[in-house]
C-alpha angles and dihedrals in degrees: 000000000000132000138190133218088266091063091060114098103154127045130190114198141169112219103187143012096222133101137175097194127094103209111180096224097039118127086229088079089065101097094197092053093046092050088062095053128078103245117231094002115155136187115256109254096220091049090048094050090048091051094047087050088061091062103076098177098044109137100168140029118197113203107218121211107174091134099007149046109244094201089066089070106119094228096037097127092043088053097051093045 
């Protein structure tokens, strides 16, 4: 089975690898895991917008925050508007 960008209607995406919370059960407390991640790395806004523009039937974007806080993304309000 194959699909194209036109088939994609929902996208789950992580914007940034940064968090200001200290949740006790969070994977961020795993020092080994965190040593493998680039801390405070964020997607480039212009590249993200260009990518989203290639998805003509996108109806929903889910901002993931498994290891991050999406609202810390520098262009967060620009993105959601």
